[in-house]
N, C-alpha and C positions, 0 to 999 in steps of 0.2 A: 665483354665488348668485342666486336669483330674488327679485325685489323685490315682485311682486304674487302673493299666494298664490292668489287666486281665478282667475287666468288663467295663471300661469306654472308652477304645480306640476302635473306629469304625473299622470294618473290611473293609479296603479300598484297598484290593489287586487289582492290576491293571490287566485288560484284555488287551492282545495285546503283542507287541514285546518287553516287558521289561525283564521279568524274569520268569523262570519256578520255581514254588514254591510248598510248601507243601499245598495241597488243603484240608487237613483235617480240621475239625472244632473243636472249643473248646469242644464240646460234645464227640468228638472222642479221646480226650487226653488220654495218657496211664494212667493206674491205678497208683496212688501214686503221680501224679502231682496235685498240688492244688494251689489255689490262696492265696496270703499272707493274714494271718488272724491276724497279730499283731495289736493291737489296735492303736498304734502310727502310723502304716502305713495306717490305714483307716481314720485317723483324717483329711486328706485332706491338700492340699496346701504345702506339704513338698518337692515337687519334684524338685524345682529349686532354693531353697533359700540357697545358700552356700556363704561363704565369697569370696570376689572378688580375682581373681588371674590373672596372666598375661600370655596370650597365646604366643606361638612362631609361626614363619612362618611355615605352614604345608608343610614340604619338605620331610624329611627322612621317615616320617610315611606314605607318599602317594607315592607309586611307580609309575614310569612313564610307565612301561610296565611289561609284565609277568616276574615273577621271575623264575630262573632256577628250573625246576622240578615241577612247580605249574601249575595245569590245569587252563584253562580258561573256563568261564561259558557262557551260552547263554544270556548274559546281553547286551542289546543294548539300545541306545536312541530311541525315537519314530521315528527318521528319518533313522534308519537302519545302524547306525555307527558300526564299528568293535567291536567285543567283548572286554571287559576290563578285567584286571586280577582279580582273586579271584573266589570263588564259593559261591553258595547260598543254602539255605535249600531246599532239594528236597524230594519228597515223595518216599516211597518204590515202587519198580517195581516188580510185581509178576513174578515168574519163568515162562518162556514161552512167556512172552510179548517181543516185539521188544526192544532190548537193555537191557533186564532184565536178571540178573543172580541171582535173589533173592532179590535184593535191591540196592540202591545207597547210597552214604555217606550222612548222615543227620547232619546238624549243631546242636550242643547242644543248649539248651535254658537256659537263666538266671533263669528260674523258674523250672528247672529240680530238682528232688529229690536230696537232699544233698547240693544244692547251698547255702542254708542259712549258713551252717557250713563252706563251703570252695568254694567260687565262683571263686577263682583265676585260677584253672585249666580250668574251662569253659571259662573264659575270655581269657586265653592264646590261647586256640584253636580257638576261634572266631577271635581274632586278626590275627592269622597266616593263617587260612584256609578259614574263612568266614567273610571277612571284611564288606560285605553287605549280609544280609539274612532276609527273612521274617519269623517272629516267630508267629505261630498261637495262642500260649498261650497269648502272649502280644498283639496280633492283631496289630502288627506294624513292620516296617522295623527296623533292629537293627544295630547300629554303635558302634564299640568297639575300634577303633584306635584313638590315641591322636589327630592327625591332623583332622580327620573327626569330632570327638566330639567337638573339639575347634571351628571348623567352624560352626557347627550346633548351638552352644550356642550363637554365636555372629552375624552370618550372617542374614541379613534381609529377606532372602528367607525362613528362618525357623521361623514360627510364633507360636502363641498360647502358649507362655511361659511367665513366670515371669522373666523379665530382668530389673535390675536397669537402669533407664533412659527411659524405655518405658513409654508412657503416662499413662496407668492404674496404673503402679507402682508409678510414680511421683505424681499422684493425691492423692494417699493414704498416702503419707508421709507429715509430719508436720515438722516444725523447731525443731531440736534436740540440746539441750545444752550439748555439749560433756563433759565439765568440770563437770556438775552436774551428768552426767551418770558415769563418772569415780569415783566421790565421793561416790555415792550410791553403786556402784559395789564393791569398796574397803571395805566399811563398812560392807556390806552383807557378803562378802567372809571371813572377819576376824571373824565375829560373828559365822558363820557356822564352821569355823576351830576350834575355841575355844570350841565349843560344843562337839567335838569328840577328842580333844587333849589328854584327860586323860583316854580314853578308852584303854583297852589292845588290842582290835581289832575293826576294823570298815570296812564298805563297802562304799567306796567313791561314788559309783553310787547312792545308796539309801540315804546316809546321807549328800552328798555334791552336786554332779552333778545335782541331781533331784531338788534341792532347789535353787541353785545360780541363774540360769536364771529367775526363777519365782520371787525370792526375789528381784532381781535387778529391775525388772519392778514394782513390788509392792511398793518398797521404792521410786522409781522415781515419782509415781503418788499418793503417800500417802495412799495406801491401808493398813489397819491394818494387822498385822502379822496373826491374827487368820482367816482373810478372804482372805489371799493371794491366795491360790490355787483355791478358788471358783471364784474370780473376775478377776484375772490376765489373765486367758485364754479367756476373753471376752472383756467387755467394757473398763476395766482399761488398758489393753495392747494397745487397739486401740487408747486410748487417748495419749499414748506415741509416737507410731510410725506407726499408721495406721495398715493395715492388716499384715504388715511384723513383727510388734512387737509381734504377737501372735505365732511366730514360736519357741515356747519354747522347744518343744520336740526335734526339730532338733538341737538346741543349746545344749541341755542336752547330746545328743549322740556325738556331736562334742567334747564337753568337756571331756566326758568319754574316748574317743579314744585318745585325747591329753594327758591326765594324764596317761593312760595306756602305751602309747609309751614312755613317759619320765621315768616313774618309772620302766619300764622293763629293763632299761640299767643304771647300777650304774654310768657309765661315764657321761651319760646325766644328772643324778641327780646332780653330782658334778659340771658340767659345768653350769647348769641353776639355781643353788641354789641362787646365788646373781647376776645373769646375768643382764646386762642392758636391757632396753625395746626392743632395736633393735634385740638382740639375741633371746629373748623370742618370738618376732613376727616371726622370721625366723623358730623357732621350731614349732610354731602354724601353719604356712602355710605349712610346710613340713608334719605335721600330716594330714592336709586336703588333700594334694596330695596323701599320702599313704593310708589313711583311711577316705575318705569323708563320712560324716554322711548320705548323700543322694546318693545312688548307681545308680539310674536310673532317668533320667530326660526325659520329653516328649515334643516333638515339632511337628509341622505340616508344611509340605512344601507348600509354596505359588506358587512355580513353579518347573519345573524339576531342580534337582541338581545333578551334577556328583560328585561321591565320590569314594573312593577306592572300587573296585569291581563292579562298575556299575553306573547306574543313578537312582535316586529315583524319581518316578513320582510326578507330582503336586498333591496337595491335600491329601498326604499320612501322616499317623501318623508315627512318628519316635521315637524309644526308644534309648536314648543315655546312654551308659554304662560308667558313670562317674568314677566308681571304676576301670574299666578296663583301661580307658584312662590314669589315673594317674600312672599306673604301666606298661606303654608301654615301652619296652626296646629299641624301635626305638627312643624314646625321652629321656629316663632317664637311666643312668648307674646304675646297681644294683638297680633296681626300688623297690624291696621288702624291702630294708633297710631304716630304719628311720635315716636320717642324716641331721640335721639342717644346717650343714656347707657344704652341697654338692655344687660343683662348676658348676652344670648344673641345676639350679633351673628354674622354669617356670611352671605355673599352669593354670588351666582353669578359665576363667572369665565368668560372667553371664550378662555382659553389662557394658556400660561406666558410668552409673549414680551412684548416692549415694543411699545406702540402710541402714536404721538404724539397721536392724537385723544383717548386716555384721559388722557394728561398734560395736554393743553390744557383739557379739560373741568374737571378738578379745580382747575387754576390759575384758570380763569375764575370758578368758583364762589367761591373764597376771596376774590379781589379784588373781585368784585361785591359781596359782603357788606360788606367793609371800606369800599369807596368809598361805597356807599349810606348806611351808618350814619355815616360821617365827614362827608359833605356834608349829610345830612338826619338829625340826631340824634333827631328826633321822628317819623320816618317810621312810618306805620301804614296799615293797610287803610282804605279809605273806609268811612264809616258804612253799615252794612247790606250791605256787599259780602263775599262769601265765594268763594274760588277754586273754580271748577268745571272739572274736567278733561274732555276730550272726545277721541275718536279711537279707531280700531280697531287699526291696525297701529302707529302712533306715537300717543302720548297725552300731553297736558299741558293746563294752563289756557290758554285763548285770550286771556284778559284778566286783568290784575292791577291793579285800580283802587286807587290809593293817594293819601294826603294827605301830601305831602312835609313840610309844616310841622306836622303833628300835628293 
């Protein structure tokens, strides 16, 4: 699986009766567009390792015909089927050319300037107007609707991804003692919470989220504290859970988003302070829906696949906008709201098998919340501070400034 979409995805744009797309090359990209340069996004392997979620039947998000007022695009299967609804990214048409009045509508890109600070407007327009589009910056077809992304993450026609249960993933895993993991996670969480409990102010990202995933793995394999960060990201993590155990940076981001979502709402703080494990788990999975740490996953089609807006040719790279799918209003009511008790739950899954990284992330979220509230009963965000997520490929708040003593 490729970690960098702007450099690693092959340019496999189809020739023939599929789609008219933007024929510009990455070298012709507008000034200001750049590839992700965040170190955690370059570390590799973070694209498809998210806690398991349950998809629903792709019905509402996949229209059966053109919607009123929506144009149809020249998208056809290789056998000349009728056009399907939706539009695709198209190149500007010079004035004077046939059909040209200076240009045609162009789909936004998830890598457009400003997307790191606020990708949701871009996602919304892609879902509504460009359910299937070729993005020359990503060098891949882009899917943004819940139903299409859910299909691509689980359907065998989409390959070259990390899915729990796939043979490469299964071979990497070893037996995991869940009770032992819970024990070391609980101990690590309480140690970290006590270290910041007496401070007047702390940054939970730097002082807690950064250390809990690494500390859990280190404690599980007996790595001394002083060597934790040096060894945990390599051999030690592999001894615990194969290659999946090394996804520490992704778990850090997922935990930061989870704590940010909970602490931003005093009602959620009150509800989750002494909540049973089942309610904490619902809050955790709701945070993953609303703010997944991995925003874009990559797959490749093994055969032609019909989706909203057209048909993706065989052998094509496909970028799945996980962050967009989780906020699709065709699937979720009030999708931007964090609500652990929502009555329309349903999230994306990455495969039917077991993944230790998934297990670890959920355990870390539970004990993080319990340890922080136990050691800091009056924990709250600092006055005037609101969590702000950033990132293109992976995304989470970079700081969480809190007042441990209230």
